[in-house]
Structures are given as structure tokens and as C-alpha cells.
C-alpha positions as a Markdown table, in Angstrom:
| # | Residue | x | y | z |
|---|---|---|---|---|
| 1 | Met | -14.9 | 14.7 | -35.3 |
| 2 | Pro | -12.2 | 10.9 | -36.4 |
| 3 | Val | -11.6 | 9.8 | -33.4 |
| 4 | Val | -8.0 | 7.5 | -32.7 |
| 5 | Ile | -8.7 | 5.3 | -29.7 |
| 6 | Arg | -5.8 | 3.1 | -28.6 |
| 7 | Ser | -4.9 | 1.2 | -25.6 |
| 8 | Ile | -2.0 | 2.2 | -24.2 |
| 9 | Gly | -0.3 | 0.3 | -21.1 |
| 10 | Asp | 0.4 | 2.8 | -17.7 |
| 11 | Met | 4.1 | 3.1 | -19.0 |
| 12 | Asp | 3.7 | 5.0 | -22.9 |
| 13 | Ala | 0.4 | 6.7 | -20.7 |
| 14 | Leu | 3.6 | 9.1 | -19.1 |
| 15 | Gln | 5.6 | 9.6 | -21.6 |
| 16 | Ile | 3.6 | 10.7 | -24.0 |
| 17 | Gly | 2.0 | 13.2 | -21.1 |
| 18 | Leu | 5.1 | 14.0 | -20.6 |
| 19 | Val | 5.5 | 15.1 | -23.9 |
| 20 | Glu | 2.8 | 16.8 | -24.0 |
| 21 | Asn | 4.2 | 18.8 | -20.2 |
| 22 | Leu | 7.2 | 19.1 | -22.4 |
| 23 | Gln | 5.8 | 20.8 | -25.5 |
| 24 | Arg | 3.5 | 23.6 | -23.5 |
| 25 | Ala | 5.2 | 27.1 | -24.6 |
| 26 | Asp | 4.9 | 28.5 | -21.0 |
| 27 | Leu | 8.0 | 26.3 | -19.9 |
| 28 | Thr | 11.1 | 27.3 | -17.9 |
| 29 | Ala | 14.1 | 26.7 | -19.7 |
| 30 | Ile | 15.2 | 23.7 | -16.3 |
| 31 | Asp | 12.3 | 22.7 | -15.9 |
| 32 | Glu | 12.5 | 22.1 | -20.1 |
| 33 | Ala | 16.1 | 20.4 | -18.8 |
| 34 | Gln | 14.0 | 18.4 | -15.8 |
| 35 | Gly | 11.6 | 17.2 | -18.7 |
| 36 | Phe | 14.6 | 15.7 | -20.9 |
| 37 | Lys | 16.5 | 14.4 | -18.3 |
| 38 | Arg | 13.9 | 12.4 | -17.5 |
| 39 | Leu | 12.7 | 10.6 | -20.2 |
| 40 | Met | 16.7 | 10.4 | -20.7 |
| 41 | Glu | 16.1 | 8.1 | -17.6 |
| 42 | Glu | 13.3 | 6.8 | -17.1 |
| 43 | Phe | 12.1 | 5.8 | -20.3 |
| 44 | Thr | 16.2 | 5.0 | -21.2 |
| 45 | Gln | 16.4 | 8.0 | -24.2 |
| 46 | Thr | 19.3 | 9.1 | -26.2 |
| 47 | Gln | 19.9 | 13.2 | -26.5 |
| 48 | Asp | 18.8 | 12.0 | -30.3 |
| 49 | Asp | 15.7 | 10.2 | -29.1 |
| 50 | Val | 14.7 | 12.7 | -26.9 |
| 51 | Ala | 14.9 | 15.5 | -29.7 |
| 52 | Lys | 12.7 | 13.2 | -31.9 |
| 53 | Thr | 10.3 | 11.9 | -29.1 |
| 54 | Val | 9.8 | 16.1 | -28.4 |
| 55 | Gly | 10.6 | 17.6 | -31.5 |
| 56 | Lys | 13.4 | 20.0 | -31.3 |
| 57 | Ser | 17.0 | 19.4 | -31.9 |
| 58 | Arg | 19.2 | 18.1 | -30.8 |
| 59 | Pro | 21.7 | 20.6 | -29.8 |
| 60 | His | 18.9 | 22.2 | -28.6 |
| 61 | Val | 18.8 | 19.3 | -26.1 |
| 62 | Ala | 21.7 | 18.4 | -25.5 |
| 63 | Asn | 22.4 | 22.8 | -24.5 |
| 64 | Thr | 19.4 | 22.4 | -22.4 |
| 65 | Leu | 20.8 | 19.2 | -20.3 |
| 66 | Arg | 24.2 | 21.3 | -19.5 |
| 67 | Leu | 22.6 | 23.9 | -17.6 |
| 68 | Leu | 21.3 | 21.5 | -14.4 |
| 69 | Asp | 24.7 | 21.2 | -14.9 |
| 70 | Leu | 24.3 | 24.2 | -12.7 |
| 71 | Pro | 24.6 | 25.3 | -8.9 |
| 72 | Ser | 20.9 | 24.8 | -7.8 |
| 73 | Ser | 20.3 | 28.7 | -6.7 |
| 74 | Val | 21.1 | 30.1 | -10.9 |
| 75 | Gln | 18.9 | 27.4 | -12.3 |
| 76 | Glu | 16.8 | 29.0 | -9.5 |
| 77 | Met | 17.1 | 32.1 | -10.9 |
| 78 | Ile | 16.6 | 31.1 | -14.8 |
| 79 | Arg | 13.1 | 29.6 | -13.5 |
| 80 | Leu | 11.9 | 32.5 | -12.1 |
| 81 | Gly | 13.1 | 34.6 | -15.2 |
| 82 | Gln | 16.3 | 36.3 | -13.3 |
| 83 | Leu | 18.3 | 35.1 | -16.2 |
| 84 | Ser | 18.2 | 33.5 | -19.6 |
| 85 | Ala | 19.2 | 30.3 | -20.1 |
| 86 | Gly | 21.5 | 32.0 | -22.8 |
| 87 | Gln | 22.9 | 34.3 | -19.5 |
| 88 | Gly | 22.6 | 30.3 | -18.0 |
| 89 | Arg | 24.6 | 28.9 | -20.4 |
| 90 | Ala | 27.5 | 31.1 | -20.3 |
| 91 | Leu | 28.0 | 30.9 | -16.6 |
| 92 | Ile | 28.3 | 26.7 | -17.4 |
| 93 | Gly | 32.3 | 25.9 | -16.3 |
| 94 | Val | 32.5 | 29.8 | -14.6 |
| 95 | Pro | 34.6 | 29.9 | -11.7 |
| 96 | Asp | 31.5 | 30.2 | -9.1 |
| 97 | Pro | 28.4 | 31.0 | -11.4 |
| 98 | Ala | 26.2 | 31.9 | -8.7 |
| 99 | Ala | 28.7 | 35.1 | -7.8 |
| 100 | Met | 28.9 | 35.9 | -11.5 |
| 101 | Ala | 24.8 | 34.9 | -11.8 |
| 102 | Gln | 24.3 | 37.5 | -8.9 |
| 103 | Arg | 26.0 | 40.8 | -10.8 |
| 104 | Ala | 24.7 | 39.5 | -14.2 |
| 105 | Val | 21.2 | 40.5 | -12.4 |
| 106 | Glu | 22.5 | 43.3 | -10.6 |
| 107 | Glu | 24.3 | 44.6 | -13.4 |
| 108 | Lys | 21.9 | 43.3 | -16.1 |
| 109 | Leu | 24.6 | 42.2 | -18.6 |
| 110 | Thr | 23.7 | 40.9 | -21.3 |
| 111 | Val | 25.0 | 36.7 | -22.4 |
| 112 | Arg | 28.3 | 38.2 | -24.9 |
| 113 | Glu | 29.6 | 40.6 | -21.4 |
| 114 | Leu | 28.8 | 37.2 | -19.7 |
| 115 | Glu | 30.5 | 35.2 | -22.0 |
| 116 | Lys | 33.3 | 37.5 | -22.2 |
| 117 | Leu | 34.0 | 37.8 | -18.9 |
| 118 | Gly | 33.3 | 34.3 | -17.6 |
| 119 | Gly | 36.2 | 33.7 | -20.4 |
| 120 | Glu | 38.5 | 35.8 | -19.2 |
| 121 | Gln | 37.5 | 34.3 | -14.9 |
| 122 | Lys | 38.5 | 30.8 | -17.0 |
| 123 | Arg | 41.5 | 32.4 | -18.8 |
| 124 | Gly | 42.8 | 33.7 | -15.5 |
| 125 | Ala | 42.0 | 31.6 | -13.1 |
| 126 | Gly | 44.3 | 29.2 | -14.5 |
| 127 | Arg | 47.3 | 31.4 | -14.3 |
| 128 | Pro | 50.7 | 30.8 | -12.1 |
| 129 | Gly | 51.2 | 34.2 | -9.8 |
| 130 | Asp | 47.1 | 34.9 | -10.3 |
| 131 | Lys | 45.2 | 36.3 | -6.7 |
| 132 | Lys | 43.4 | 32.6 | -6.9 |
| 133 | Gly | 46.7 | 30.0 | -6.2 |
| 134 | Gly | 47.4 | 29.4 | -10.0 |
| 135 | Lys | 44.2 | 26.4 | -9.9 |
| 136 | Ala | 40.8 | 27.8 | -10.0 |
| 137 | Ser | 38.7 | 27.2 | -7.8 |
| 138 | Gly | 35.6 | 25.0 | -9.7 |
| 139 | Asp | 38.7 | 22.4 | -11.2 |
| 140 | Ala | 38.1 | 18.9 | -9.9 |
| 141 | Pro | 40.5 | 16.5 | -9.1 |
| 142 | Lys | 41.4 | 15.0 | -12.8 |
| 143 | Ser | 40.1 | 11.0 | -13.2 |
| 144 | Ala | 42.7 | 8.1 | -13.7 |
| 145 | Asp | 40.9 | 8.0 | -17.3 |
| 146 | Thr | 42.7 | 11.8 | -18.3 |
| 147 | Arg | 45.3 | 11.1 | -16.1 |
| 148 | Ala | 46.1 | 8.0 | -18.8 |
| 149 | Leu | 45.2 | 9.8 | -22.0 |
| 150 | Glu | 47.9 | 12.9 | -20.6 |
| 151 | Lys | 50.5 | 10.2 | -20.0 |
| 152 | Arg | 50.5 | 8.9 | -23.7 |
| 153 | Ile | 49.9 | 11.8 | -25.7 |
| 154 | Glu | 53.4 | 12.6 | -23.3 |
| 155 | Glu | 54.5 | 10.1 | -24.5 |
| 156 | Ala | 54.0 | 10.2 | -28.1 |
| 157 | Leu | 54.5 | 13.8 | -28.6 |
| 158 | Gly | 57.1 | 14.1 | -26.3 |
| 159 | Leu | 55.6 | 17.0 | -24.6 |
| 160 | Lys | 54.3 | 18.0 | -21.5 |
| 161 | Ala | 49.9 | 17.8 | -21.7 |
| 162 | Asp | 47.5 | 18.9 | -19.8 |
| 163 | Leu | 43.7 | 17.9 | -20.9 |
| 164 | Lys | 41.0 | 20.4 | -18.8 |
| 165 | Leu | 38.0 | 19.1 | -19.9 |
| 166 | Arg | 34.7 | 21.0 | -19.2 |
| 167 | Gly | 30.6 | 21.0 | -19.5 |
| 168 | Leu | 29.7 | 17.7 | -19.7 |
| 169 | Gly | 33.1 | 16.6 | -21.8 |
| 170 | Glu | 32.1 | 18.1 | -24.7 |
| 171 | Gln | 34.8 | 20.6 | -24.7 |
| 172 | Thr | 38.5 | 19.6 | -24.2 |
| 173 | Leu | 41.3 | 21.5 | -23.8 |
| 174 | Leu | 44.6 | 20.7 | -24.9 |
| 175 | Thr | 47.7 | 22.0 | -23.6 |
| 176 | Leu | 51.5 | 21.2 | -24.5 |
| 177 | Glu | 54.6 | 23.2 | -23.6 |
| 178 | Ile | 56.7 | 23.3 | -26.1 |
| 179 | Arg | 60.3 | 24.7 | -26.1 |
| 180 | Asp | 61.4 | 26.1 | -29.0 |
| 181 | Phe | 60.5 | 26.8 | -32.4 |
| 182 | Asp | 61.9 | 23.7 | -33.8 |
| 183 | Gln | 60.4 | 21.6 | -30.8 |
| 184 | Leu | 56.8 | 23.2 | -32.6 |
| 185 | Asp | 58.2 | 22.4 | -36.4 |
| 186 | Ala | 58.9 | 19.0 | -35.1 |
| 187 | Val | 55.1 | 18.4 | -33.7 |
| 188 | Val | 53.5 | 20.4 | -36.6 |
| 189 | Glu | 55.2 | 18.1 | -38.8 |
| 190 | Arg | 53.8 | 14.5 | -37.0 |
| 191 | Leu | 50.5 | 15.9 | -36.5 |
| 192 | Thr | 50.2 | 16.7 | -39.7 |
| 193 | Arg | 51.9 | 13.6 | -41.7 |
| 194 | Arg | 49.2 | 11.5 | -44.0 |
């Protein structure tokens, strides 16, 4: 039997051990996410680096890491197998992920059903006159950078702009207040001008 003997340092040994653990079949999505996070923090790897190291796609790494944005109670439900990783991802960004997770378990909701309910909650939470007072309970205060970007857009287009960042900033919703069709035509013209 051929054998390769290598001398490696403690950090390399730790990284190899961590990668071997991440390739086990019995890991939960939360354990996997924590391993990915550890590779990024302790070994200063990017998501691309982690993906290459563990033999997964970068979107898989990114989507798995997003599960760590969920409350610890929901993470524990995923770890225990009460919720799937797909169900967990559907809960990211909903106003009350813990309550929705509990509902998903009790009503045996599928990923698609959760995505639909979560989308309805996200859209309905910010509407004026809704039961929550017009602002989603999960909305964080806007950073100075976000407000500055809104101001730049408003100055460039002459319209009221509202930016909402979702998840880890991978998705951004830009809302422009347009009074009439003439104003809409002017915005389309500016956006499509070459």
C-alpha cells in the first residue's frame, strides 16, 4: 500500500481535520455552516476558498452560511431535524422566524409553503395601515451608508428612494416613488440611455 508522509504545522493539521469533518455525511446544515464560518474566520478564507477546499459550490457555501443569521432556537430546530435547511432558508428575513418555524413544524409546512407565507409577511409588514403599525418588527435601522446611497439616488433621479437590504446584503430592494406616467417615462429614459 503506497503511503505519503508529510510534515505539517499545527494550523495545517487543524485545517485538514476541519475539512475532513465537513465532508462527513452525517453533519447537519448548522454544523456545516459553523465549520464554513470557522474556515473563513480562523484561516482567512473567502467563500470561494471554502468552496474549493471542501469540494462544494460557492452558492452552497453562501446559502449554508446564511442559516447562521437565524435565531438560535430555529438553528436548534434544524440541528434536531425538525426543520430542513431549505425550510430554514425560507425563514431568513421574515419578521418573526421563531414563530414561523414553530408554525412550520406544527402544520408540517413545505419549503414552498413557507416561502409563500414568508413573502406575504415581508410584503405585508411594511404596508401602511397594517396591524403592525406600518413597519416590520424585524427591520433594522438604516446605516449611514444606506441613507447616503438613498440620497444619491434621490438627487440623481429627482424621486423619493427607499433601500431595504435583505439577508447579508446579497439582495437589495429599491423602491422609487413615481407620481405619474410622465415621471415614469422620464425614469425609464434615464435608466435605458446609452
